[in-house]
N, C-alpha and C positions, 0 to 999 in steps of 0.2 A: 475710427478705426484703428484697431491693436497693430502696434509696431512689430514685423515680422520678428526681427532679433528678441524684444521683448516678448514675445510668445513663445518662441525657442526657447527663450530662459524658463519660462516657466513649466512647460510642458518636461524639459530636461530635470527640475527640480521634482516636480509632482514623481517623474520616473525613478529618481534617487531615492525619495522617500520610500516609494511602495517597495524600492528593492531592497534597501537595507531594513525597512520594516517586515517584508517578507522571509529576508535572512534571520533577524530576530525571532520571528514568530515559528520559523522550522528548527530554530535553537532551541527556542523554549520548550516547542513540541517535542523535541529528541529527549531534552533535559527531564520531562515529565514522563516519557517512554521509556526512560533508563532507569526508572525508580525501583528500587529493590523491595516488593512488596512483603509481607510478613504472612504467617501460614492464616489463611484466611477460613480454615476450616476448624472453627473455634468447637473444643471439646464440651460435650454436655452430659450432664449423670445420666445413668440407666432409668428407664422408668418402668414400671410393673404396674398393668392396667386392670382395672375391674370389667365384667362382661361390657358394662354400659359405657367404656371408656374412660370412666374416672380412675383416678390417680390412686393406686392403693400405695404405694412405697417407690420414692425415689433416693437415687444414693449419689452420694457426691462423686466429682471428677478426680481423676487421680493426686491433684496436690490440694487435697481436704475441700475444696471451694463448693458452695451450693449454687450450683448453675443448669440452668435446665432450657428447653428447647421451648421460644416465646410460645408456640401454639398459637390458639387465637387468643387476641388481644383486644378490647374493648375501642372502639374506632374515636370513642371520644379522648381516651388516654392518648391516641394518637395527634389528634387536633390540638388538644391542649398543649402537648410537647412542641409541635412544630411551631404555635402563637409565642409559646415561652422562649424556645431557644433558636429556631430557625426559621423566621416565616415564609423565605424564599428557599425554602429545601427544595422544592420541586424544581427550579428556575436555574437554580447555580449550577456551576461545573465542580463544585467541591469547596470554592472559596468564594467568598460574598463579598466584593468590593465595597459596596454600600454599607454593609455590615461594620466593614472595619474602618470605614472614615467616619462613620456613625460613634463607635467607639473611641477614635481617637479626636475627635470634635468634643465628644462629651470630657476626656480626658484632659484636655486643655481648657475648657471653661469649668470646672472643677477643682482643678490641678490635681485630681486622683482619679485612678480607673473605676470608672461607674459603671460599664459593662463591656462586654468581651466581643470580640468579631468572631469567635468560633463559630462556625457551622456545627450541625448533627454530622456530618461525613468527617470535619476534622477530629470532632471529638471520639470517633471512632477509628480514626489514626491513631490519636493518644492511646486509647484503651487497648487498641490491637500490639502496641508497641511499650503499652506501660509506661509510656515517657514522659518527661517534666511537662508541667503545665505552664511555668514563667517566663525561663531565659526564652529569647529572641532565636536562639540556636534549636529549640525544641518548636516553638512555632512555625519557624520556616522549614523543616522537617515535616511537621502536622499538614501544612500547607501542600508543599509537594506531593504527599503521601495521599491526602484527601485529593488531588486532583488526579493522581492516577487511579485510585480505589474507584473514582467516576467512569475512567473509560475503560474499565473491568467489571462493575458490578453496577446493576439496576438500582437505582432506588429503593424498590422493595427489599433487594438483598442488602442493603446500607442500611437501613431501618431494622431490618431483622437482626443484625449484627449490633445493634445498639441496645436494641430490647433484650439483647444475651448478656451484654457485657458492662452496662450500665450497673456505676457501686452501689451497694448500697449498705455497707458498714461489714466491718468483721471480716467474714467470710462468703457473704451472700453478694451473688452479682445475677444482674438480669430481672426483667419486670415480672417474671412469672415466680421466680423463687420469693422475690419481695411482697408480692400480693400472698402468696400463702403464708408469709412468715409474719405480716402485719394484721393481715384481714382474715387469714384461713379458708380463700376460696382462691379459684383460677379466676385470672384477669379477662376472660372472656366478659363480664358483665360488670361494671364498678360505678358506682356513686361517683358524681360530680368532686366529692371532697376526697374520696379513694383515689380517684385518678391524678388531682392534683398534688396529693401527698407524694405518689409514685414520681411524677415529676420534678418535682422539689428537690427530692432526698439525692439523688446522686450529685448535685453540684457541691453538696459540703454532707458526704453521707456521716460520718463521724461525728461530727458537731451537731448535725441536725438529727440525730437516733431519737426517735419518738420516745425509747423506755428510758434513756438519759437525759434529755433537756425536750421535753414536749412542748414548752413555750417556744422555743425556736425552729420546732416542725413546726409547728401551729403559723407562726409568722409567714415563713416561708410557704406553704401551703396555700395560705390565704393570698399573698401576691400573685402566684399562679391563677388561683381563681379569678381575680381582679384583671388578669392581662387576659384571661379567657373571655370574662365577660366584655373587656374592650373590643376584642377580636370578632365578636359576634360568636361564639364557640357555644358558648350558654348566655341565658339572660341575665340580667341583674340582681331578678330576683333568687333564680335558682342560686348564683353566687354568694348571695347574702345567706341565704339558708345554709348552704355547704357550709360558710365559716363560721355558722354556731355549734357546727358539729366538733364534739370533741376528736381529737386524735389520738389514735390506739396507743396504751403506754406497754402492752407486753407483748412479747414475742411469744407467737405459738409455735407448738412443734408441727414438725412437718409430718402430711400424713402416713401412719403406719398401720393400716389394713393388711392382715394376714402377712406380719413382719417377717416369720421365719419361714414361711412359702417363698415370699419375694425373694429372700436371700438366697433361699436354694436354688431358684429358677436364673438367678442371675449367674450363680455360680456354673448352672448346667448350658448357660448359654453366654461364653465370654465373649465380649464383642458388641452384645444386641442392646440399642441404645432404647427401644421399648419392646415390652414381651407384652403379650393381649393373653389374659386367662378367660376361663370361664366362671368365675368367683363373682357370686351374686353379692353386691356391696349391703345390702341392704339385710339379708340371710347373714353374711358374714358379724357385721356389727352386731346384729343380736345374737348370734351363736359365740362370741370373743364374752359378750356380756354374762351369758349363762355359765360359761365356765369360768368366769373370773367370780363369780356369785358363789359358786358351787366350790371352788377352792378355798376362798376365805372363808367359808363356813367350818371349811375342817382345820384349816391352819396347819401347826406341825410339819411346814415347809411341802405340804400336799400340794401338787400340781394336777393339771388336767389337760385333756385333749379331743379333739373331736372331728370326724370327717363326715361329709355330707354329699352326696351324690344324686343325681339323676338315673336310675339304672334304665331309663330305656334309651338315654342317648349318650350313658356312661360320662358325663360333664359331671365335675366336681362342683358344687355350687359353694361350699364353705370347707374348709381348713384350718381349725387351732392347731397351732403345735404344743402350746405351751398357756397356762393361765396368766402368766405377766412376763412380758419376753426380756424386760430390763431387772426382773428379781434374782439377785445372785443365791439368795438363799434357798429358792425351789429351782434352782438349776436351769431359770428361763432362757437360758440359750439354745437347749437341747430340745430338739423336733422331736417331739414322742408320738406324731403318727408316722415316723419313718424308724423309731426305736423297736428293736427286737424285743419282743417280752411274752411271757406265757399266755394263752389264751384262755387257762382254766377251762370252765365248761363249753364254750362257745362255740368249739369243732364239732361236739356231739350230734347236733342235726345232721350233718352231713352224713354220719356213720347210720343213720337213721335211715337217711334218703337213699344211700347205696342198698340196704338190708330189704327195703321196700320195692325198689328198683329190680331185686334178682328175685323177688318172689318169695323170699322165704319168710318174712314178715308183714303185718298188716298194722296199723293206727290200732285194731280192736284185738290183736294177738295178744293173748295171757304170757307172762314171763315171772319168773321167780326173783324177787329180792328179798336173797337171803345170804349169809356169810357165804362167800365162794372162794376158793384158792387159784388161782392161773398160777400153776408154777409155784414157785416160792413168793410171789405175788399175792397179798391178799388187800384190794382197797376197801375202802370204807365210804360211806356216804358223807356228805357234807356234815352232819349232825349226827353221826357215828348213829344213826336208828336205821333200822331196816323194816320193809313194808310189806313182806311176804308177797301173795299173787296180786300183781297188777297188770292192768293194759301196757302196751308199749307207749299210749298217748299218755297215760297218764306217768309214766318212767321218763318221757321226755318234758311234760310240764313240770314236775318235779324234781328233776335234772337228777335222778339217782344215777348213782357210778355203776353197781352189780349189772344191772341191765343193756348198759352200752356196751360195758367190756364183754360181755357174752356176745354181744352182734358183732363188736371189733373182732372176737376171733374167728367168727363164724366167717365175717367178709373179707378177714385178713389185713394186717396194718399196712402191708405194703402198697396195696389196693386201696386203701384209705388215701394212702400219703400220695398215691400217683393221681387220684380223684382231685383231692386237694389243688396240686398243682395244676391239673387242666381249667380249675376256677379260679387259678390266682394266686394262689394261698402255697406260699414256699416254706417248707418245715426246715428250722433249723435243730439238728438235734445232735446228741453225743452217740458218733458211730455212724456207720454207712447204712444202716441197716434200722427200718423204725419197728418201735415195739407198741406193744398194746398201751403203753401209759400215754402215747399220743393224744389219746381220747380224752383222757383227763386234763391235758395242758403240758404233758412234759415234752413239750417241743418249743421254741423260739417262732413268732410269727410279728408282724407289722401291722399297727391299727389299719393303715391304707389296704391290707391285704385281707384283713377280716373284711371291711365294707365292700371289696371287690367279689369276695367267696359269697356272700350274702347276696349281692346284687344277682349270682347265677341263682340263687333258691328264688328271688323274687322274679326272675326272668323264665321259670319252667325249667329248670336245671340248664341252662345253656348260659355261659359267662358271657363279661364283654369287660374288657380292660378301662380303669377309670382314669381318666386324666384330667389335668388343670388345663392344657392348653388347648384352643379350638382345633376340632377335626382330628384329633390325634387317638380316640377312642374308636375300639374298632371289638366286633364281635368274637366270641372264642371259637375256633372251628370245632372243636370236639367237645359235646354235650357232657357234665360231670354225672346226670342221670336222665329218666324219661321225666315227662313233664306232670306225670301222674303222682310219682313219688316227690317231686317239688312239691306240687300243690297237696301233698298229704303233710308233707313236714311242716309248711306252712298255713295249713287249716291247724295242725295242733297247737303252732306257737303261736298263733293270735288269741287264743283260749284263756291264756293268763290274764291274772287281773292285774290291771296296771297300778304301779304304786301311786300316781297320781290322783286315784277314785274315776279317770274318765273311763268311759265305758270298754269293754274286750272286744276284740274283732276287729278294729280298726289296724292294728299294726300286729305283725309278726316278729316277736323280739325273744332274746335270749340273752341271759346275764352269765357272767363268770367271775369266779374269783381265784387266782392263783394262789399256790402253795404257802403258808405264811403271812397270808393277806397282803401280798406285795402289789399285787394288780386287781382294780375292780372295773370290770369291763360291763357294757352294755350294747346290743346291735340288735337293729330292728329295720323294717321295712314297711312300706304301703305297695299302693298299686302304683306309684310313681316314685318314691326316695327312696334311699338307704342310708341309714347313718350308723357310725359305731362312734362309741364314747368310750376313754379310759381314764382312771383318776388314781393316782398314787403317789410315789415318789420317784424323780428319774434316777435316784443312787441306787435303787432297789431295795431300800431297808422298808422292814414290815411297816404297817400302818394299823395298829390295832384297832380289832373292829371293825374294819373295812371288808364288805362286801359289794359284789357288783349291784345286786337288788336294791340296796341302801342308799349307795354314793352314787352308780354310772346310772341305773334306771331311771330316777326323777329327772335327771338331765335330758337324756335320751327321749322321752314323753314331752319335758319343755320344748323341745325343740321340734319334736312333729306338731305341737300347739301352734306354733308361727307358722306352718305350711300349709299348703291346700289339702285337704280332706280329700284323698284318693282312694276307693273302694280297692280291697284285695281281687284277684282274680275268681272267680268261681270255677268250680272241679271240671277237670277235663270230662268229654261225654262216656270214654272208658273208665273213669275212675269206680272202684267199687265201693261203695258207702252203706255198708251193713252193719249189725251188730254181731259181737264176736258168735254167737249161736248159729249166726246163716254163712257163715264164712267155710270155704272148703277145709275139709278135716283138717288137713296138713295145717292151715294157718290158724287153726283156733288157738293153739300152744306151742310155745316157741320152743321150750326142753323142759325136762323134768328139774324138780328142786334139785340143786347141787351139781347138774350135768351140764355138759356140752351140747351142742346139738346132734342130733342123728348122723348129720355128714362129716362132724368132726371126729365123732368116736368111731367110724369107720372108713377114713379116708383112704386106705389102702387095698379095701376089700376088691377081690375079685369081682364081683357083682355089684359092685359101687356103681349107683345110676350116674349116666354121661348123656350129655346132649350130643349127637351124631349130625345131625341134618337141621339147618345149614350149620355148616363149621363156624365156631368163633371168629369176627373180623370179615365175614363174606360181605360180597357185595351183590345184588340180585336186580336184574332190570326186569320188572315183571310187574304187572297188576291184577294178577292173578291171586288167587288164595295161596298161602303157601303152605307145604307137606312140612311138617316139623316132626324128627325123627328121634327116639332115645333107646339106651340100652341099659340092662341091669336096673335095679331098685326092685321096688314088688308093688305091684298093683293097688288100688287104681291110683291112676295120673294123673294130676291138674297140670293143663299148659296154660300160661299166663304169657301176655303180649304189655309188656312197659307196666306191669305190676296189676294187669288187669285180669282176672278170669277170660280164657279164650275157648277152652274145651275142660269139662268136667269131669271128672268119675271115668274116665279112659282104661277098658281093660288092659289095651294094648298101648305100648309105649310109643304112638304114633298120632297125630291128628292133623286135619285140614283147619287153617288159622286164616282168617278174614286179614286179607293186605290191610296195613295199618295207614299205608299211603304213603309218600316219597319221605326220608330220611331216615334218621337213626333208629334202631327200634331193638328192644332186648327182649328176647325169647326166654322162657325161665319154665322148667318141668319141675314140679313136685310128685314124690311118691309117697306111700300110704305112713312109711316111718318118719316123713318131713323132709327126708333129703331133696336136694336140690342141684340143679345144674341150668347152666345159662351159657347163651351166646348172644353175643352183641354183633348185629348187622345192619347193613346201610342198603338202602332199597332207592331205586330210580326210576 
């Protein structure tokens, strides 16, 4: 039986150990808790992503380092990393006493340091503070910080920090940047050889750089593979097969899909780390290849640009701002999708659309293409030839200048500019008031605006904003003109023979060449997509012999060849599709040779034709027939709704017109002399 005095001494000794041990533990905990933590929010570069989530372009952090958010990482890499660096990572509290004892024992046995005792958490501590690796003071600081990190962060968060900060030589940090650099792929799926190399390099990133010392990189990688096999992470056979693979010896370029667009989005979204886009990477790469090929074929510092969108949704699917974004000779740093340039003849279809919508013309209306003076201005056709009497259909297909200027004089340049604005085309002009020259390219627009305007034509006259960011496209509230006029323009433009020899009728398209051969353009659309192509020199100097039909149009049709074939829409039911002889008399001929239209000839006559009811801009709540009234002019009168005849040969300037249904409508009256008047209304 234990002596009571001896028992008391034992109890007292145990109490003393517990007391002083508890005190030491409390003091230790306090020491760890008082650790001053570095900034844990490690900066990563901004990423611009395609619609499928793939990386289009990444940007360096402020100090010039390539460091990216890890994203999804292959679990094999994590298993190899812990097997190689820190097998008890999930169990220790930041410092692994067993690893330290093992390292110390090996050092004593071999007389040198064989392995380190650092845990992954200690390595994270060193990387966060960029501290030293050898001095004992540095090691002590790493241990203290590692213990503190484990109290504030989860194991997953600590691993995430390592995957961001692990050094891979030069200015490259983190597993993801390294995987893109050495393998040209995301680290979500890696081969055993690739995963092992990414584990091995951070231990000595400069000495083991595969592009400089591939033999040392391979030795280090193979050691990781051997350790992984011993730990059961991979089989021995897989390890041996991986060891037979060569290491990569070339540093790859980081992704640069739509680089100018990506840079523009970063400027527009300061501070954003992930910027999602609607870009289709497959189409984008094909488009970039087409633009580069076309530019190389021209040489002479010629660049090119392209915009492609789905006009049903407004999403931009491809945008190429330059042929070669790193080329100094061709000013590859200039985004030509945003540059203001002359549109050449590409605005002509909108003038025709307005004339058709007003009821003053029809595709089969005859017009004179003869030398004509508009004040002191005497425009010429591109080839300096005149065709005489032609239909408006022919005039648009052949891109004749005199007929479209006659139409523009009748419609009015101010109204043309306002209509273009409603469709997303903002004209930059000299002076505040537009003149007739805007019809032939005498104003500046951007390529993206041209694509937007043509999207309105493709959508039956009602535009939509085009956007490269998801959810940003919106239909425009006010149409440019009615769906009949839009279809008529589309139908005409689809009849031109494509330069690539493909069948006509699939794409509605128009080319343009600016004054002095400075810009070659082609714009077109099918039932689903709209595209605009520009070629020229960014500095605005002429390109001898450059024409839209020869330079830009082939690129446009090559682009449509890689897209799904979507048919153009059929004519609306109210469309008048008849030959010239079957048209109402006022629509058979636009004007006499060398003369302006009847309306322009007597604009201030007291008996000039006027639309009196409904008034322009009226909103009617009705489903009944509409009584249209006019005054002035000379019988007989023809009334049209959205360009289609609704009442013909009326001896009185009034008619009962069938209600076209809810929405916007344009009512037009034409008299026997061809004079016309219109009113735009909205029906509820």
